[in-house]
GUNUTI-735180 format. One record per residue (C-alpha): residue in three letters; residue number from 1; x, y, z. Coordinates in steps of 0.02 Angstrom, whole numbers, padded with zeros to 5 digits. Layout:
# GUNUTI-735180
ALA/NUM/X/Y/Z
...
//
This chain:
# GUNUTI-735180
MET/1/-00042/02612/05189
ILE/2/00073/02733/05247
TYR/3/-00004/02907/05297
ARG/4/00061/03083/05341
LEU/5/00070/03127/05525
LEU/6/00073/03314/05555
ILE/7/00088/03393/05726
LEU/8/-00007/03555/05717
VAL/9/00054/03682/05842
GLY/10/-00045/03843/05845
ILE/11/-00014/04001/05939
GLY/12/-00200/04026/05955
ALA/13/-00289/04190/05981
ALA/14/-00193/04319/06079
LEU/15/-00263/04322/06255
GLU/16/-00230/04504/06283
SER/17/-00297/04618/06417
GLY/18/-00316/04803/06384
ALA/19/-00148/04840/06466
ALA/20/-00059/04708/06362
ALA/21/-00112/04794/06202
GLN/22/00023/04923/06231
LEU/23/00186/04872/06149
GLY/24/00278/04930/06304
ASN/25/00209/04774/06386
PRO/26/00333/04630/06359
LEU/27/00193/04505/06321
ALA/28/00120/04613/06183
ARG/29/00295/04654/06120
GLY/30/00338/04470/06111
GLU/31/00179/04430/06016
ALA/32/00217/04568/05890
LEU/33/00395/04506/05866
LEU/34/00337/04327/05846
LYS/35/00215/04379/05710
GLN/36/00360/04465/05622
GLY/37/00462/04305/05629
ASP/38/00587/04369/05757
VAL/39/00585/04214/05867
ALA/40/00741/04260/05967
GLY/41/00673/04434/06005
ALA/42/00503/04363/06051
LEU/43/00585/04236/06166
ALA/44/00675/04374/06260
ALA/45/00514/04476/06274
PHE/46/00414/04328/06340
SER/47/00552/04289/06466
ALA/48/00537/04468/06528
ALA/49/00348/04445/06540
VAL/50/00371/04287/06643
LYS/51/00479/04385/06765
SER/52/00360/04532/06777
THR/53/00198/04429/06787
PRO/54/00246/04255/06852
LYS/55/00064/04209/06889
ASP/56/00007/04240/06710
PRO/57/00005/04078/06606
ARG/58/00012/04168/06437
PRO/59/00197/04216/06431
TYR/60/00247/04039/06481
TYR/61/00142/03970/06339
GLN/62/00209/04094/06212
ARG/63/00387/04063/06266
GLY/64/00353/03878/06243
VAL/65/00299/03914/06064
CYS/66/00464/04006/06036
HIS/67/00564/03862/06107
GLU/68/00471/03743/05994
ARG/69/00506/03851/05842
GLN/70/00690/03835/05889
ARG/71/00670/03646/05909
ALA/72/00709/03657/06094
VAL/73/00580/03526/06143
GLY/74/00627/03508/06327
PRO/75/00614/03694/06370
ALA/76/00453/03705/06268
MET/77/00374/03565/06368
ASP/78/00431/03644/06531
ASP/79/00347/03807/06484
TYR/80/00185/03724/06429
ARG/81/00180/03629/06594
ALA/82/00210/03792/06688
ALA/83/00064/03873/06596
LEU/84/-00048/03725/06638
ARG/85/-00003/03731/06822
LEU/86/-00071/03908/06822
GLN/87/-00219/03871/06707
PRO/88/-00259/03684/06687
ASP/89/-00392/03716/06554
PHE/90/-00276/03818/06440
ALA/91/-00326/03735/06276
GLU/92/-00177/03788/06171
ALA/93/-00051/03733/06302
ASN/94/-00139/03565/06322
ASN/95/-00137/03542/06133
ASN/96/00045/03586/06108
LEU/97/00108/03484/06254
GLY/98/-00001/03338/06201
ALA/99/00068/03348/06023
LEU/100/00247/03344/06086
LEU/101/00212/03196/06200
HIS/102/00133/03106/06053
GLU/103/00293/03134/05954
GLN/104/00389/03052/06097
GLY/105/00273/02902/06097
LYS/106/00191/02947/06264
HIS/107/00018/02921/06196
ALA/108/-00079/02892/06358
GLU/109/-00017/03056/06433
ALA/110/-00045/03146/06268
TRP/111/-00224/03081/06260
LYS/112/-00268/03157/06429
LEU/113/-00201/03328/06380
LEU/114/-00285/03329/06210
ARG/115/-00450/03274/06284
GLN/116/-00438/03424/06400
ALA/117/-00396/03538/06253
VAL/118/-00554/03492/06156
LYS/119/-00658/03495/06315
SER/120/-00601/03673/06350
LYS/121/-00618/03727/06169
PRO/122/-00739/03614/06072
ASP/123/-00710/03704/05906
TYR/124/-00520/03680/05914
GLY/125/-00490/03586/05752
GLU/126/-00303/03567/05777
ALA/127/-00328/03483/05945
TRP/128/-00460/03365/05874
TYR/129/-00336/03319/05738
ASN/130/-00196/03286/05861
LEU/131/-00316/03186/05969
GLY/132/-00354/03081/05816
LEU/133/-00169/03048/05790
VAL/134/-00150/02986/05968
LEU/135/-00306/02877/05963
TYR/136/-00246/02800/05800
GLU/137/-00078/02756/05880
LEU/138/-00174/02679/06026
GLN/139/-00266/02572/05895
ARG/140/-00432/02649/05945
TYR/141/-00477/02672/05763
GLY/142/-00662/02706/05785
ASP/143/-00627/02844/05912
ALA/144/-00490/02912/05799
ALA/145/-00615/02925/05656
LYS/146/-00734/03021/05768
ALA/147/-00596/03141/05819
TYR/148/-00544/03168/05638
ASN/149/-00726/03198/05593
ARG/150/-00733/03336/05723
ALA/151/-00571/03407/05654
ALA/152/-00644/03403/05478
ARG/153/-00797/03498/05538
HIS/154/-00686/03642/05594
ARG/155/-00550/03623/05460
PRO/156/-00650/03564/05308
ARG/157/-00513/03606/05182
ASP/158/-00370/03525/05277
VAL/159/-00301/03387/05166
ASP/160/-00208/03301/05307
VAL/161/-00367/03284/05408
ARG/162/-00451/03199/05259
ILE/163/-00304/03081/05231
ASN/164/-00299/03026/05412
LEU/165/-00488/03012/05423
GLY/166/-00481/02898/05272
ALA/167/-00348/02791/05357
ALA/168/-00453/02773/05515
LEU/169/-00610/02730/05417
ARG/170/-00510/02599/05322
LYS/171/-00463/02519/05488
VAL/172/-00646/02502/05539
ASN/173/-00690/02431/05367
ASP/174/-00790/02582/05311
LEU/175/-00714/02573/05137
ASP/176/-00844/02685/05056
GLY/177/-00812/02818/05186
ALA/178/-00624/02800/05166
VAL/179/-00636/02818/04977
ARG/180/-00747/02970/04996
GLN/181/-00623/03057/05113
LEU/182/-00470/03018/05007
ARG/183/-00558/03072/04848
MET/184/-00601/03235/04935
ALA/185/-00418/03256/04987
VAL/186/-00366/03241/04804
GLN/187/-00500/03363/04751
LEU/188/-00447/03488/04884
LYS/189/-00264/03480/04833
PRO/190/-00235/03393/04666
ALA/191/-00047/03427/04673
ASP/192/-00025/03339/04841
ALA/193/00075/03180/04805
MET/194/00031/03103/04972
ALA/195/-00156/03125/04943
ARG/196/-00137/03042/04772
TYR/197/-00033/02902/04848
ASN/198/-00157/02860/04985
TYR/199/-00305/02866/04868
GLY/200/-00214/02755/04744
CYS/201/-00168/02629/04879
LEU/202/-00349/02612/04933
LEU/203/-00408/02591/04754
GLU/204/-00275/02458/04727
GLU/205/-00332/02365/04884
GLN/206/-00509/02366/04812
ARG/207/-00441/02286/04653
LYS/208/-00476/02444/04553
GLY/209/-00309/02428/04468
LYS/210/-00329/02548/04324
LEU/211/-00395/02688/04433
ALA/212/-00258/02652/04561
GLN/213/-00125/02666/04427
VAL/214/-00190/02837/04375
GLU/215/-00173/02905/04552
LEU/216/-00005/02822/04586
ARG/217/00067/02884/04421
GLN/218/00013/03058/04471
ALA/219/00097/03036/04641
VAL/220/00266/02992/04566
LYS/221/00248/03128/04435
LEU/222/00219/03255/04572
ASP/223/00360/03184/04680
PRO/224/00485/03077/04582
LYS/225/00577/03036/04744
TYR/226/00423/02959/04826
SER/227/00488/02783/04853
ARG/228/00329/02710/04924
ALA/229/00226/02775/04778
TRP/230/00343/02691/04652
TRP/231/00328/02531/04753
ARG/232/00138/02531/04759
LEU/233/00129/02578/04576
GLY/234/00237/02425/04540
LEU/235/00118/02313/04638
ALA/236/-00032/02384/04546
LEU/237/00052/02355/04378
ALA/238/00101/02177/04425
ARG/239/-00077/02139/04478
ASP/240/-00131/02195/04304
GLY/241/-00002/02083/04220
GLN/242/00112/02226/04166
HIS/243/00267/02140/04234
ALA/244/00404/02231/04140
GLU/245/00341/02402/04193
ALA/246/00309/02337/04369
VAL/247/00491/02284/04383
GLN/248/00549/02455/04324
SER/249/00436/02542/04451
ILE/250/00494/02437/04599
ARG/251/00675/02459/04545
ARG/252/00645/02647/04552
ALA/253/00584/02623/04731
ILE/254/00738/02520/04772
GLY/255/00850/02655/04701
LEU/256/00772/02776/04825
SER/257/00765/02653/04972
PRO/258/00907/02529/04940
ARG/259/00906/02456/05116
SER/260/00725/02396/05111
ALA/261/00718/02206/05111
VAL/262/00530/02213/05080
LEU/263/00558/02298/04913
TYR/264/00675/02161/04854
GLY/265/00550/02031/04915
ASP/266/00409/02112/04817
LEU/267/00520/02129/04664
GLY/268/00553/01943/04676
LYS/269/00365/01909/04684
VAL/270/00341/02008/04523
TYR/271/00475/01905/04438
ARG/272/00393/01746/04500
LYS/273/00224/01799/04429
TRP/274/00317/01834/04268
ASP/275/00384/01654/04269
LYS/276/00562/01714/04291
LEU/277/00610/01603/04438
PRO/278/00800/01629/04435
GLN/279/00776/01818/04444
ALA/280/00647/01796/04582
LEU/281/00765/01688/04686
ALA/282/00905/01815/04662
GLU/283/00797/01955/04730
TYR/284/00739/01852/04880
ARG/285/00920/01816/04924
LYS/286/00964/02000/04908
ALA/287/00826/02036/05033
LEU/288/00908/01917/05156
GLN/289/01079/01994/05128
ILE/290/01007/02164/05174
ASP/291/00906/02101/05321
PRO/292/00943/01925/05387
THR/293/00790/01940/05501
TYR/294/00673/01955/05352
THR/295/00604/01781/05383
LYS/296/00472/01792/05248
ALA/297/00611/01778/05118
TYR/298/00635/01595/05165
LEU/299/00452/01563/05133
LEU/300/00462/01651/04964
ILE/301/00619/01556/04916
GLY/302/00537/01392/04965
MET/303/00382/01430/04863
ALA/304/00487/01472/04711
GLN/305/00588/01312/04730
ALA/306/00429/01211/04755
SER/307/00353/01282/04596
ARG/308/00493/01202/04496
SER/309/00481/01039/04597
ASP/310/00649/01064/04684
CYS/311/00574/00983/04838
LYS/312/00735/00952/04934
ALA/313/00786/01134/04924
ALA/314/00607/01191/04958
ARG/315/00597/01085/05116
LYS/316/00758/01162/05181
SER/317/00692/01338/05150
PHE/318/00522/01299/05227
GLU/319/00606/01221/05379
THR/320/00707/01379/05406
PHE/321/00550/01485/05389
VAL/322/00453/01378/05514
ALA/323/00598/01377/05638
ARG/324/00615/01566/05634
GLN/325/00435/01623/05617
LYS/326/00348/01626/05786
GLY/327/00168/01579/05814
LEU/328/00144/01459/05668
PRO/329/00019/01317/05695
ALA/330/00074/01137/05704
GLY/331/00080/01055/05534
THR/332/00135/01213/05442
LEU/333/00285/01126/05365
ALA/334/00179/00982/05301
ASP/335/00054/01105/05226
LEU/336/00193/01202/05140
MET/337/00268/01044/05066
LYS/338/00102/01009/04980
ARG/339/00154/01148/04863
CYS/340/00294/01039/04798
PRO/341/00225/00903/04685
PRO/342/00350/00769/04634
LYS/343/00426/00785/04464
GLN/344/00339/00689/04328
LYS/345/00441/00541/04265
//
């Protein structure tokens, strides 16, 4: 299941002193401009505040927010680090820097910063959410679920929190909990295609095909360009024996993601279930043309050839699969060839 990953970057509450409340103060002026959407003006004001009060962490943080709004990630990170040198427990700076490091794949460093953010500000829902994202990437799924639960406590109507909590619960085999969270996500925002998609995927994995189809049909209706939703709808339809519609659905996915070898492979599997072996073999070979490293295609080709007792061709395909697929146990080829009964005379 593929899930949405949002990096939530909040400005946080203005940390103003009485003097800063006057708009003549560059920090207060910058905050006012930023609220108005004048990022360039706010950036200039916060730079002036940095010069006038270099020991104050707030203008560094706010300037970092401006840099981030302008997609200047490096300067944003520099400013967040400067704020943290002055105030190591600055929750918002820890959160924003941690989120950016997570985007760069520096999960261990991001984890330390986000842990500090929630330690400094235990009701900081955005930081709990970002911490969940990092823990999930570190494959600490139980801890990720706990972090998302804390985020949900403070952001109970946040659909993305529910979707990611459902994903983490799925990883720790709490299927009932995952279903509950994804159902809640759909209820919170019925027009969210991603919520529908994730809920449909989980229902399909639980073999609740009809219910899965309802959600996945809604997902593609809400977002006709949602390739993955067309793909999973096709798989759900195929599982239910609706092969013709399944082929159409997966072909819609291929039209949106034409370089995906996996889609061609799954389309071939639908054709094979439909007893259309020539079409299945054609799709498997297309998958290899797109991605010669898609080793599974050789296995699929061999299985299709074996099903029509073309044992010589099947052996060649299985041998290629075994040679290229690492970590297979001894005797895999012999086991695969059991799928190829000799032709009846």
